[in-house]
C-alpha positions in Angstrom: 0.0 0.0 0.0 2.9 2.4 0.8 4.3 1.9 -2.7 0.9 2.6 -4.2 0.6 5.9 -2.1 4.1 6.9 -3.3 3.2 6.5 -6.8 1.9 9.7 -8.4 -1.8 9.5 -9.3 -1.2 11.6 -12.4 2.1 11.0 -14.2 3.4 12.5 -17.4 1.9 9.8 -19.6 -1.5 10.2 -18.2 -1.2 14.0 -18.5 -0.5 13.6 -22.2 -3.4 11.2 -22.7 -5.9 13.5 -20.9 -4.5 16.6 -22.5 -5.3 15.1 -25.9 -9.0 14.8 -24.9 -9.1 18.4 -23.6 -7.6 19.6 -27.0 -10.6 18.4 -29.0 -11.8 21.1 -31.5 -15.3 21.3 -30.0 -14.1 22.4 -26.6 -14.0 26.1 -26.3 -14.2 26.5 -22.5 -13.9 22.9 -21.1 -10.4 22.6 -22.4 -6.9 22.5 -21.2 -6.8 26.1 -20.3 -9.6 25.4 -17.8 -7.7 22.5 -16.4 -4.5 24.6 -16.0 -6.5 27.4 -14.4 -7.7 25.0 -11.8 -4.4 23.4 -11.2 -2.9 26.9 -10.6 -5.6 27.5 -7.9 -4.9 24.1 -6.3 -1.2 25.1 -6.1 -2.2 28.4 -4.6 -4.3 26.6 -2.0 -2.2 23.6 -1.5 -1.6 24.2 2.2 -5.3 24.0 2.8 -5.6 20.6 1.0 -5.6 17.3 3.0 -4.9 15.2 -0.2 -3.5 17.4 -2.9 -2.8 14.6 -5.3 -6.5 13.4 -5.1 -7.8 16.9 -5.8 -5.3 17.2 -8.8 -6.6 13.8 -10.1 -10.1 15.1 -9.8 -9.2 18.3 -11.7 -7.6 16.3 -14.5 -10.5 13.9 -14.9 -13.6 16.0 -14.0 -14.2 17.2 -17.7 -12.3 14.4 -19.5 -15.5 13.3 -21.1 -17.4 16.3 -22.4 -20.3 16.2 -25.0 -22.7 19.1 -24.7 -25.5 16.9 -25.9 -25.0 14.3 -23.3 -26.3 14.2 -19.7 -23.9 11.8 -18.2 -20.5 13.5 -18.8 -19.7 13.5 -15.1 -20.5 9.8 -14.6 -18.5 8.8 -17.6 -15.5 11.1 -16.5 -15.7 9.4 -13.0 -15.7 6.0 -14.6 -12.6 6.8 -16.7 -10.8 8.0 -13.6 -11.7 4.7 -11.7 -10.5 2.8 -14.7 -7.2 4.7 -15.2 -6.3 5.1 -11.4 -7.4 1.7 -10.1 -3.8 0.3 -10.1 -2.4 3.6 -8.6 -4.4 3.9 -5.3 -6.7 2.3 -2.8 -10.4 1.9 -3.4 -11.4 4.4 -0.6 -9.4 7.2 -2.2 -10.6 6.4 -5.6 -14.2 6.6 -4.4 -13.4 10.1 -3.0 -12.0 11.2 -6.3 -15.1 9.8 -8.2 -17.4 11.5 -5.7 -15.7 14.9 -6.4 -16.0 14.4 -10.2 -19.7 13.5 -9.9 -20.3 16.5 -7.6 -19.5 18.9 -10.5 -22.9 18.0 -12.0 -24.7 20.0 -9.3 -21.8 21.7 -7.4 -23.2 20.4 -4.1 -20.5 19.1 -1.7 -20.7 15.3 -1.5 -21.1 13.8 1.9 -18.0 12.3 3.5 -17.6 11.0 7.0 -14.1 12.7 6.9 -14.0 16.4 7.5 -10.7 16.7 5.5 -12.2 15.0 2.5 -15.2 17.3 2.7 -12.9 20.3 2.9 -11.0 19.1 -0.1 -14.2 18.5 -2.2 -15.4 22.1 -1.2 -12.2 23.6 -2.4 -12.2 21.6 -5.6 -15.7 22.7 -6.5 -15.0 26.3 -5.7 -12.0 26.1 -8.0 -14.2 24.8 -10.7 -16.6 27.7 -10.3 -14.0 30.5 -9.9 -14.5 31.7 -13.4 -17.9 33.0 -12.3 -16.2 35.5 -10.2 -13.5 36.6 -12.7 -13.1 40.0 -14.0 -16.0 41.0 -16.3 -14.0 40.6 -19.5 -12.8 37.1 -18.6 -16.4 36.1 -17.5 -17.8 37.4 -20.8 -15.2 35.4 -22.7 -16.2 32.3 -20.7 -19.8 32.9 -21.5 -19.1 33.2 -25.3 -17.0 30.0 -25.1 -19.8 28.0 -23.5 -22.3 29.3 -25.9 -20.0 28.0 -28.8 -20.0 24.6 -27.1 -23.8 24.7 -27.2 -23.8 26.1 -30.8 -26.4 23.4 -31.7 -29.0 24.9 -29.3 -31.4 27.4 -30.8 -31.2 30.9 -29.4 -34.6 30.9 -27.5 -33.8 27.6 -25.9 -30.3 28.7 -25.0 -31.6 31.9 -23.3 -34.2 29.9 -21.3 -31.7 27.1 -20.3 -28.8 29.4 -19.4 -31.1 31.7 -17.6 -32.3 28.9 -15.5 -28.8 27.9 -14.6 -27.8 31.5 -13.5 -31.1 31.9 -11.5 -30.3 28.7 -9.6 -26.8 29.9 -8.6 -28.0 33.4 -7.8 -30.8 31.9 -5.5 -28.2 30.0 -3.5 -27.3 31.6 -0.2 -23.7 31.1 -1.1 -22.3 30.2 -4.4 -18.9 29.3 -3.0 -18.5 26.7 -0.3 -15.4 27.9 1.4 -14.7 31.2 3.1 -11.5 31.7 1.1 -13.3 31.6 -2.2 -16.3 33.5 -1.0 -14.2 36.5 0.0 -12.3 36.4 -3.3 -15.0 35.6 -5.8 -18.5 35.8 -4.5 -19.2 39.5 -4.9 -18.0 39.7 -8.5 -19.7 36.3 -9.4 -23.1 37.7 -8.3 -22.5 40.9 -10.3 -21.4 39.0 -13.4 -24.3 36.5 -13.4 -26.9 39.2 -12.7 -25.6 41.1 -15.7 -25.6 38.0 -17.8 -29.2 37.2 -16.8 -30.4 40.6 -17.6 -28.9 40.5 -21.1 -30.4 37.0 -21.7 -33.8 38.2 -20.5 -33.8 41.3 -22.5 -33.1 39.3 -25.6 
């Protein structure tokens, strides 16, 4: 078990394999730049993470499977992580990584008995949503990129669907789960999303 723990979860070969998936032409936001941005945030907050390697693995795999027409991307990405990482770590740790990936479907923190695992998952989910609290120009670029990924959706349907997503986030008492991310991103995230929702509603 010690040898397994010492072995890196994500080695260079696996990074190359996953990077190829993120470089697909139809990925305009859910691409390698998104993964790199999350990895940078994970590095910034490494001291707060109980299992930095598990969080790094969840980052690498969470959008590995991405099809804007599918509803099971998170489940398929978690399954890919389980397959690729099975020989590299123990089942309990693998389950935690899978639970973090699955949680990106709703951005609700998964229930763990371990407070440290819950904290890691909270930080991971906040990293994934940090773009919502980016500077307005970066948020607008993100919105345009996501729209391109859903280019097959007709405009009225897009406005209704995207509007519902933004309303759901704005209705939450807190968008971010951790105090660190709330202080840094929450005020700007609410301004960005309210502005976007207004534009969608105005047509």
